[in-house]
N, C-alpha and C positions, 0 to 999 in steps of 0.2 A: 821466254817461255819455260826454259829449262828450270828456272828458279822455282816456279810454281810446282813443278813436279818433284823436285828435291824438298821443298818445303813440305808438301804433303806426305812424302816418304818418311821424313824425320818425325812428323806428327804420329803417323801410323806406328812407327817403331815404338816411339814414346808410349802410346796406348797399349800396344802389345806387351811391353815390359812391365806395366802396371796391371792390366785386366787379365793377360793370359800367361802370366809368369810361370804358372805350373806346367804349361805345355812347352815352354822354352827350355826345359831341363837339358843341361848338357851343352847348350850353345848360347846361354844367356849373356856370358861375358863377351863372346865374339860380336853378338848382336849389339850390345852397348858400345863397343869399339866401333862398329859400323855407323852407328848413329853419330858419334863423335866426329868421324870423318866426313860424313855428310853434312853435318852442321858447319864444319870448317870450310868445306866446299862451298856451301850456301853463301858464305860472307863474300866470296869473289864474283858470285854470278850477277850481282847487280850491275857492276862495272862491265862484265863481259857481255851482257845482254845489249848494253848500249853501243859496244864497239864492233859487234859481229858483222854488221852490214858492211864495214869497211875492210874486212879481212876474211877471205874464203877459208883459209886454214883454221881460223879461230872458230868459224861457224861449224866446221866438221868436229872440233874438239868439243864444243858445246853440245852437238849431237850425241857424242859418246857419252857425255856426262848424263843426259837423258836416259840413255840405254842402261848405264849403270844403276840409276835410280829405279828404273822399271824392273831390272833384275833382282835388285834388293827386295823390293816389295814382293815380287813373285816368289822368290825362294823362301823368304821367312814366313809368308802367309801359308804357302803350301805345307811347310813343316808344322806349323801350328794346327792346321786342319787335320793333318794326318795323326798327329799326337792326340788331338781331341778324340778323333775316331777310334784311335787304338785304346784310349783310356776307357771309352763307352764299351768297347768290345770286351774289356777285361772284367766287366761287372758280371756277376753270377758265378757259377762253379766252372773252373776249367781244370783239365788234367795237367799233370806236371810237365808232359811233353810240350803241351801248347804254350805253357808258361815260359819255359825255356826258349822256345822258338820265337816268341813275342820279345823277349829280352834281348836275343841276339839280333833280331830285326831292327830293334831300337837303337842298339849300339852302332849297327852299321849305317843306320839312317843319321845318327848324330856325327858320325864320322864324314859322311858324304856332305851334309849340310855345313859342317864346320869348314870342310875344304872350300865349298862354294862360296861361303862368307869371307873366308880369308882371300880368296881370289878377287872377289868385288872389292875388298879393302884396298888391295894392292893396285887395282885399276884406278880407283878413286884417288889414292895418294899420288900415283903418276900423273893422272890428269891435273891435280891441283898444282904439282911442280910446273907442268907444262904451261898452264895459265899464267904463271908468274914470267915465263919467257916472252909472254906476249904483252908484258907490261900491265897486266891486270892487277888491280889492287884490291886488298880486302877492305870491305866496308862493313860497318855495323849500323843498326837502326833502319828506319824506313826511307824510302825514296820520298821526294817531295810530292810525287804524284800518287802516293799510296793512299788507299782508301781506309787504312787502319785508323781507327779512333774518330772517324767522321761521324757526324750526327746521323742517326738512323732516319730521321724525319725527311721526307722527300722535299726538294726544292720546289717541286711543282707536281701538279697532278696533269698528266698529259692526256688529252684525246688523241685522235689519229693525228700523227705529227703533220701530215700533208694538209690536212683540212684546217689545222689551228693556225699555223703561222703563214699567212699569205700576204704578200705586199707587192704593190705596183702592178696588179693584174686587172684592175677595174676596167680600163678600156678594152683589154683583150676579151674580156668576158662578155661585154655588150656586143662586140663584133660576132663572136661566135653564137651568142643567143640569137642575134638577128638572122643569122644563116640558118639556124635549126628551126626557129619558130615561125618567121615570116614566110609566107608562100609567094610573095612577090619579088624574091631575090634570085631570079634566074632558075629557081627550082632546084637548088643543090640537094642532091641525094646522099652525097659523101661530103663530110667536112673533116679536114685533116689538120692536126696539129703536129708540126715536124720540126726537128732541130737536133743539135748535138745533145749527148747524155749529160744529165745534170742541169739542164735548162729550165726545168719545171714543167715539162709538157703534162705529166700526169697529175700534178697539181692543179694545173689550169683546167684540164678535163674534168677533174672531180668537182671543181668550183662551179663549172658549167652544168655538170650532171645533176648537182644538188640545187640549182637555182630554182626559185618558185616559178618563173616564167617557163622554163623548160618542163619542169615536172607537170605543170597544168596543161601543157600543150600536146602531150603524148598520153596515150591510153595505158601503155606499159613501158617500162624501162628495164635494161639489163646491162650489167657490166661484166666484161670477160678479160682476164689477163692472157695474154698471148706470148707463150714462152718459145724459145728458139727450137724446142722440141716437142711443141704441141701436137696433140692428136685430134684431128677434126672431129671425130665422134664426141669426144669429151667436151669440146668447146660448144658444139651444137646443143647437146644435151643440158649443159649448164645454163645456157642462155634461154632454152625452153623452159627450164624449171623456174627461172626468175620471171619470164614473161607471163607464165600461166599460173604459177603458185598452184601446182596440180594437187589434186587428192592423192591419198596413197594408192588407190586403185589406178589412177591415171599415170602416176609416176612409175608404177610396176609396168604398165602397158608401154610406156616410152622406153624404159630400160630394155624391154624384151624385143624392141623393134630392131630391124636391120639398119645398118649405117644409112643406106639411101632413104629408107623410110623416115628416119630421124631428120635428115637434110630436108625432106619434102615437107614434113610437118612444120619446121621452123620457117620454111619458105612461105607456106600457106598462112601461117599466124601472122607474119609480117605484111602480107597482102590483105588480110582480112581486118587487121587491127592497125592503128597508127602507133608504131613502136619506135623507140630510140634505143639502138644497141651501141655500146662503146666497146671498141677493140682496141685494148691498150697495149701498145709496144709490138706492133706487127714489125718483123725484121726484113722479110723478103717477099719478092713476087711469087715465090714458090709457096710460101706459107698462105698467101691469099688464094692461090689457084686451088689449094686443098679445101679452103673453107668456103669458097664461093658458091658451091651448089646450094648452101642454106640460105642465101640472100638475094632478094629481088632487085639487085641494083640496077639491071638493065631496063626495068619498067619505068615509064614516064611518072614523074611526081604528080602529075595531074590525075593518075590512076591509083598510085600507092603513096601513102603519106609517111610510111616508115622511112627512117633515115639512119645513117652510120656516122658515128663520131670515132675517129681513130687517132692514136698517137703513133708515130713512127720516127726513126732517125734517117730514113730514106724516103725523100720526097717522090722518087719514081714509083714507089708502092702505091701512093695515092693516085698518081696519074694513070697507073695501069688499072686500078679499080674503076676509076671513073675519070675520062680525060676532061670532063667538065666539073670536076670537084673543086671546091673551096680550099686552098691551102693557106694555113696560117703559121707563120715562123715567128714565135715570140722573141722579143728582143732582150738582150741581157739588162740587168737592173742597172738604173743610174746611181750615182754616188749616194744620193740622199735614200733612196729606197734600199740600197745595199746596207748601209749604216742602221737603218731602222730594223731591218730583218736580222741583222747581227745582234742588235741589242735584245731583241725578244729572246734569243737563245742564250746569250752571254749573261745577261742581267734579267732574271725573271721579273724583277720588281723595277724595271727601268723607268716605268711611268709613275713611280712613287717619288714625290719630291724629296723624301728623307733618304733615298737610296742612290744618290748621285754619285758618280765616279769622278775620281781626280782628273785634272786637266791632262796630266802626264800619261795616265792610263788611256784616256780617250784618245790621245795623240797616237799612242801605240796601236790601239785598236783600229783607228782609221787607216793607219799605214798597212796593217795586215789585211784588213777588208779590201783595200784597193788592189791588193795583189791577187784577190780572187776573180778579177775581172767581170764582176756582175753576175757570176754564175750562182744561182740560188743554192743548189746543193753544196757547192764549196763553202759558201758563207754560212749555212746552217751547220755543217760539220765543224767548221772553225769555231763557231759561237758555242756549240756543245762542248768542245775541247777546252775552251777558255773558261766556261762556267765552272769547271772544276779547279780553277786555279786562281785563288783569290788575290795574290800578291803581285806587285809591280815586277818584282824579280822574275817570277815564273812567266809572266807575259813576256818579258824582254827575251828570256831564254827561247820561247816558242818563236819570237820575231827572228832571233838569230838562226834558228833551224830552217825558217822559211827562206832566209837570204842564202843559206848554205844550199838548198835546193836549187835556188835560181842560179848560183855560182856553178853548180855542176852542169847546168844547161849551156854553160859558156857564153852566157850573155845573150843568147839567142831569144830568150823569152823574158818579158818584163812582168808577166803575170803567172801565177800558179795554175796549173790545170787541176781538173777535178781530182785526177789520179794522185797528184802530189799532195793535196790537202787530205785525202783519204788515207794514203800512207802515213802521213804525219799524225793522224788521229790514232792509228794502230801504234805507231812508235811511242806515242805519249800515254798509252793505256798503262795503269798499274799491272805489276805483274800477276796478280790474282785474276785479273780480268782477260788476260790474253787467251787462256786455254778456252774460257767460256766463249769468247768471240770466234776462235778458230773452230770450235765444235759446230758453229752454225753453218760451216762449209758442208756438212752432211746434206743439207736440205736442198731439193731441186729448186730451180729458178722459179720465182713468184709463188712459193709455197706459203701458205698461212701456217705459221708454226704454233702448236699448242704448247703453252708455257708450262702447264703442270707436267706434261711428259718431258718436255726439254730439261726442266730443273731437276727432276728425278733422275733423269740420265746423267746429269752433271754430278749428282751425289753419288750415284752408282759407280761412275768411273773414277771417283776420287778427285775430280776437279775442284770440289768444295770440301774443306775440312774445318774442323772447330779451331784450329790454330789461327785461321783467318776471321774468326769471331771477334767482335769488338769488345768482349769481355762480359757479356750477358750470358751466364751459364745456362740459362733457360731457353736460349734461342735454338730452335731446332735448324738442322742442316739445310731443310727445305726453305727456311726463312731467310738464311744466309744467301742461298741461291737466288731468291726472289729479289733480294736487295742488289745482288750483282746484275741481274736482268734489268732492274730499274735504273741502274748506273748506266748500262749500255744504252738504254732508251734516252737518258738524259744527255748522254753524249752524242746523240743523234746517229748512232751507229746501227740501230734498228728501229723500226717504225711500229707504233701500236696500232693494230687493226681493230681490235674489240676488247672492251672491258666488261667485267662482270657487274652484277648489280651491286656488289659491295665495292666496286672500284678496283679490283684486282685486275691486273693485266691478264686477259685470257688468251689473245693470239697476237703474234707479231709477224713482221715481214722484213725483208732486206731489200734495199734498192739495189736494182741490178748492178750498178757501178760498185757498190759497197760489197755485193756478193762476190763480184769478180775479184776484188783485193782479198777478201776472206779466203776464197779458194787457192789464189796464188800463194798467199802467206801459210796456209795450211800445208801446201805441198813443199814449200821452201824449208818449213819447220819439220818436214817429215811427220806432221801430225795425223795425216789423213790420206787415204787414197779413195778415188771415186771410180767405180767400174759400172759401165753401162752395158747391159746384155743386148740392147738394141743396136749397139756398135762395138762389137767385141775388141776390135783394134784400137778403140779410143783410149787414150791416156789423159791423166789429169793436165799435163803440160809437156812440152817438149824438152824442157831444161832437164839437166841431170839432177837426180835427188841427192841430198846429203847422205852421208853415211848413217847407217843404223836401219833397223827394221821398221816397216809400217806396222802400227799397232791398232789402227782403226780403219774399217772399210765401210763405205756407204755403197750399196748395191742398187742400182736402178734397173729393175726387172721387167722383161716382157712376160708372155704367157707361158712360155716353155723354158724352165730354168734347170733342169736336171744336169745336163752335161757341162752347162756353163758354170754352176757351182763347183763341180768337181774340178774343172779346169783352172779356175781362177783362185780358189782357196786352199789348194792342195799343198802349197808351198809356205803358207803363213802359220807357222807354229805358235807364235808369239802374239797373236791378235788379242786384243783386250775388248773390242767392240765390233759387232756386226749389226748394221742397221739397214733395213731393206725398204725400198720405195718402188711404187709401180702404178702406172696409170690405171690399170684394171687388176682384177685378181689374177695373182701369178699362181701357176699350177705345177705341182710335182706329180709325176706318174706314179712314183712310189718314194719311199723315204731313204733309198740307198745313197743318194748324194748327201743328205743332211747327216746321215750316220757317220759318214766319212768326215764331215766338217766337225761333228761332236767329238770324234776321237782325235782330231788333229789339233783343234783349237781349245786346248784344256784350260787355257789361262783367260778365257773369255769372262769379262765383267758384264757386258751388256749384250743381249741377243734379242732383237726385235724382229720377229717373223710375222708381224701383223699383215693378214691378207694372203699369206702363201698357203695355198690349200693342196692337200694330197688326197687322192682317191682312197688311200688307206687311212682310216680315222684315228689310228692309235699312234701317239708320239712314241718314237723308238726308245728302247731302254738305255741306248748310248747317251741320252741326255744327262744321265747320271755322272759321266765323266767331268761335267762342267762344275766342279766343287767350288770354283771362285766366283760363280755367277752371282750378281746382284740385282739384275733387271731382266726379266723374262716376259715378253708379251706374245701371247698366242691368240690375240684378239682376231676375230673373223678368219680363223684358219680351218674351221669346220672340224677340229679335232673332237673326238667323242670319248676318248679314254687315255688316261695318264698311266705310266708304268710306275711300279714300286720305287724304282730307282731315282724318281724326282725327289724323294726324301733326302738323297745325298746333297741337295743344294741348300745347305744350312746357311750359306752367307746372304741368301735372297733377301732383297729390300723391297722390291715390287714384284708381284706375281699378278698377271692379268690373264685370267681364265674365260673371259667373255668370248668364247670361241665362235659364237654364232649358232651353236646348238643349245637348246634349252635344257639339256641333260648331258652331263660330262661325268664319266666314271672317274672318281678321284679317290686314290687310296688314303687310308688314314695316316698321313705323314705330315700334314700341315703344322701339326702341334710342334714338330721338331724344328721348325723354321723360326727360331726365336728372335731373329733380327728383322723379320718382316715389319715393314712400315706401311705398305699399301697392297691390300688384297681384294682382287675383283673376282667373285665367283659366279659360276652360272646360276640360273634359276634352281636347278636341281643338281646335287653332286653324286647323284647315282642311288642305287637301291641297296646298297650295303648297310646292314642293320647295326653295324658296329659304330658306338658312339665316339664323337671327336671331343677333344678338349682344346679350346683356344685360349683358356684363361692365362696361359703362360706367355701369350704373345704381347708382353708388356710395351713393346715399342710401336704397336699397330696405331696408325693415324687414320687410315682409310679402310672401310670394312663395307664392300658393296655386296649385297644378297647374303646376309647373315643366314647361315644353313640352320634353321630352327629345327628341322627334323633330325639333324645330326648332333645338335649340341643341346646342352641345358642352357636356357635362356639366361640363366644367372651367371653364365660366364661373362656376359656382357659387363656385369657389375665390376669386374676386375680390369676391364679394358678402358681405364679412365684417361688414357691419353688420345682416344679417339678424336679426330676432327671432322670426319665425315662418316655417316651411317646410313646404309639403305637396308630395309628390313620389311619383310611381309610375314607378320605373326601376330595373331590376336592377343597373345599373352605378353607382348612387349611392354605394354603399360604397367605391368606389375613391378618393373624396375623402379618406376618413379613413385611407387607408393611407399617405397622404403626411403625414409628421410637420411639415411646413412650414406646413401650414394648419390654423388653430383657429378655430372660430366662437365667439369668446368672448361674443357678444351674443345667440346663439340660445337662446331659452327655450322654444319650442315646435316639436316635430318630429313630423310624420305621414308615415309612410313605408310604402309598399305595394310588396311585391317577391315574385316567384315564386322567386327564387334565395335562399340562405341568408344570413341577416343576422347580422353580428357586433356584439352590443350593447357589447362590450369596445371596439371600434374607434369605434363611435358615441359612446360616453361620453368617450372619449379626445379625440375631435374637438369635442365639445360639452360642455365642463366645467361649464357653468351652466344645464343644462336644468332647467325646472320641469315641462314636460309632455312625455310621450313616448307616441306611438301607433304601434305596429308591426303590420302585418298580413303575415304571411309566416313561413316557417320561421326559426328561430333556431338557430345553430350550437352555441353554448354560453352558458351563463348565468354572468355574473361574480360575484365575490365582493362583498360590501357595500361594501368600500372602493374598488372599481373603478367604482362608479356615483356619479354626482353626489348629494351629501348634500342638495342643494336640491330634488330630485325630489319633486313634490307629487302628480302625477297620471300613472298608468301604465295603458295599455290594450294588452293583447295578444290577438292573434287569429290562430289557425292556426299558433302557434309550435312545436307538436309536441314540447315539453319532456318528457323522461322523468324526470328527476330533480325532486323537489319543489322548485318555486321559492321557497316560502315560507320557507325557511332563509335565503335572501338578503333577500327583500323585507321580512321582518319587522323587520329591522335598520336599514332606511332611516328616518331620524329625522323626516323631514318629509313622508313619504307620507300624503296624506289621501284619495285616491281610487284604488281599484284595481279593474280589470275584467279577468277572465280568461275568454275567450269562444272558442268554436269550436275545441275540441281544442288549445287554447294549452298544456294540460297532459294528457298521455296516460297518466300513472301512475293507481293506484288508491287511493292514501293520501295525504292532505295533513295537515300538523301545523302548528298555530301555537302557539309556545312562550309560557309566562308572560312578561309585559313586552314582548312582541313587538307591532309595530304601535302605537307609542305615540300617533301623531297620526291614525290612520285614522279617517275620518268615513263613508265609504261604500264598500261592497264588492259587486261583482256577479261571481257564478259562473254562467256560462251555456254550455251545450252541451259539457259536459265529459263525453263519453260513457263513459269508463272510471272515473269517480270513484265509488268505493264507501264510502269511510270519510274523514270529516273530523274531526279532533280538535283541539278548541279548549281550551287549558289556561286554568285560572283566572288571571286577571291580564292576559290577552292582550286587545288591541283595546278598551281601557278607554274610548275616545272614540267608538266606533262608534255612529252614529245611524241608518244605513239599510243594510239587507241585502236582496239580491235573489238567489234561487236559481231558475234557469230551466232546464228540460230537462236536468237532470243525472239521468237516469231510474235509474241504478244506485245512486244515493245513497238509503239506506232512511231514515235519521233525520238530524235536525239534531244537532249535537254538544252533549253534555251542558254544556259551558262557556258556551253561549248564556245559560243562566239567571243567570249572574254578570255579563253585560254589561248593567248597569243603564241605560247611556245610550242603549241602542237604542230608537228611537221608531218606526221603520217597518220592517216585515218583509214582503216580498212573494214569494209562491211562485207561479212560472208553469210551465205545461206540465209538471207532475209527475203521477204516477199518483194515483188517488184514495186509495189506502192511505195514501200520504204525507200528504195533506191530512187524512184522518180522524184520524190520530194527533195532529196538532197542534191541531185544533178542540177547543172546550170538551167536556170529557167524554172526550177522547182520551187514550191512554196517555202521549203525549209533551207535552200541553199545559202541563204544569207547567214546561216549559223556557222557554215563551214568554208565560206569563200575565202578565208584567210589561210586554210590549210594547203601547203604546197603539193602534198601527195594525197589524193583521194581515190581509193581503189575499191572496186565492186567485184566480188567473186561469188559466182553461182546465185545471183539474185534476180533471176528471170522467171520465177514461178508465182 
């Protein structure tokens, strides 16, 4: 992992020597020498990283190398920033005394920094010599497992990894379905899947949960992940939201209930309706004791039809919940199923006759798979690891490493445990991916991780750099980060939870055992410390830390964090990252504790305070000390005013000011943040009449809530690198009337206007749009060839279209998600032709008050999996063609008349049209 840090530092220094040479006056030669020494050091680190596990002393030396690289970056960047600030302050008229003082201060600073750089060079030279005493060899070029030069095209488009690759579970699914669906099976209220980690319990539970038989047998279903530190209130609330799909008003009512009221409500819902609740990964009896008030387990199944499906490693948990429960212990995979599962991961095209492997590689593969002992997780990770290694030599190297693991077990084991396979997968990662993987240790157990925020944090911390680019000078750092994320998915080290309409990975998750490895390695590498305010004495592990300072902290907070922050962060002067997590909103009584953090942690690159709220709504001026900061999130902090000192943060790349207040007083300093890439503004930026200028933010990719009252809308014409834009301004359309401006990079546009909007002009000005959301009247609807063929997601609201828009929309080749809402169509008949909408996955028809007839021809929407019809009260029936859409998995009917519902229910006149749909849900259809 040290190599990636040195690699980044060398690239950073190279960039500074080119781009910021004027600010390195007086120390440029020393910085060049430092770069040379680091480059020499880097040539040893490939061999050193391989051998450090065998030698504790070597591990400590590598830790010191990391510290030297970090110090190099900190010292040089601080000097450049101070020089730039001093140069800016020299503009204008200064008296002679101030000029002399400035020159003297600069000479002192040159001397001080020169001394620091010389000291670092001496440390690096000494460390390099010491590496040679350990027998470490200098190497050039890339390791065999490096991702440099690899084709950027993905080997495979993954859906959720657990749901996609399932082998040998058919009999298990039938048994569990029978226990849940049939009422003649001794009346099981609780069905448990139990066994060791990595056995595939969650995979099996998901297969059962999504089966047609199960979904048609229950009125409502909910899935809840149960972490080791779960809060009962959060679990109850989450299940209620899934069982009820509440309106905004009901959701607020539930949130404001006391804990015992929430438990009672959940209990009553399961008594009144036939529900299936999955509790995934319950660890202990104590956990169930905390959750049990929300579940009617003690009531006879003849009275209550609701059931619980749980997964656990401890069979005693299931017996404690219900002594009469059904307990199912899945077996390990047999040899044939193990090999088939492995092939799906190691050879994405294994079923292609033209993609067969050699006999020698198959022999090696079968030997390694046999060592996994039939454990699905071990096989999946091994397959993901070998998928990145196309040659016989690379496979044989992995086989030898596996045998080495077994020899260390002194012959006691014939099979690899899951932990050994996971450790091997980390060992085999390219050096660029190791810090990306270790960074995932920040996240709590079972957390769904938003990939946009994750990759931007990687970029901000310097985990991603252009030196790792494959040679495409146009590729943005965020794109490199996305490729690395995809690489971790393909290696089965993280699992995809959700994808966007364009196919981009939206959220990911780690298997608990993989997270355990990640946390352990992050601690061993001194990469991260995790501090839990709910248990102040808790440490990441009992093992001794390697030498060097911790540079990153993940804080797991409860509701009162003032004294905790002061106590835990006061000694961390060299922190580069503070990321906060909490089950509920964490509160500060006042900003004193954070002021102290801002003063002490001046080297921070990442500060995520999302959800931490203070009674005093103004962010303290001490935030201005954090001149190195690249990522700042104040989302949901309720801050209503920013200090002028925030203008000191000239290195910011991501600034999130969606504080939860509609208005935030923001000083006119945003224009100085020329490195901004992602800017999220509140609805109103205050009542200051002074105009802003954003036209110099040339690197800006994301702009949410363009401040039309603060800026000239023509400023947008110069932000041609934008990828996402959210704007509420009737004058916006003027931009596209100019043929001179084209937003070639814009992929997502959200536009709200009370004036008429021309989609034709928008399409011409944004030829590469993937997502378009328009709220407001549309003047005319273009022909299919006048809209970007890349469009994958379209939402229209209040458009007032008289002519049927489906004539155009059904011809868009890549449209995957379509929502027509709130009188976006005013006509009474809508027709979808055969072969129309070839890629559509999701369709929402909501509040179309005039719609009376919808015709869906056979052969239309052949990929549709989700359909929602809401408050289209003049629509009397669903179209006949729905029965031919065999891909449809979820149909939700909301706020329709009871007569509409009765026709579609079992026994109704129209039920034959939807009887093939696994999940048919009615919400608020009783009037």
